[in-house]
C-alpha angles and dihedrals in degrees: 000000000000093000092053091049091050092050093049091046091049092049093049090048091051093049091049091049092052091047091050093049091049092049092047091049094049092049102042108023111091111175090186088075096048118099125194109204087309091278095099133055136194116274122187092215102041103021092233136016137172114274116258117251092005119167119182144086131298125177088358092300132102114266122194125174129193129232090280093053095251126132093242142088118286109287120208114230093224113069118225124224114290090015120141126191119211122188114215119194125184150127133273092296090055090045089057100245106198099004135100119260095255091062099053120108099247093048092052091045091050092050093049094047092047091050093050093044092061093072 
């Protein structure tokens, strides 16, 4: 009986701890006040996003964002004929942390697809 009581007590303690951490976080954590090297801003949908039309340095490399806040060239809203849009999602390596824009994955992919589409 003692083992069962210890397990129940441990479980209740764990649940109470998680509830207290959640309550503390909801009360005191305000992401609107957090800044991330001034390249990101608070977003109600995604928590944080890159600033729109940002030009500066990040990880000792130039960082430029377009009017949508993406690290890419300006993209027209209207697609032209024979235009395909590909969404690329990834982590800091995919973002190109510490490299120039012409070396990031989506830039290289865009250049290769544009080259092959000419023929």
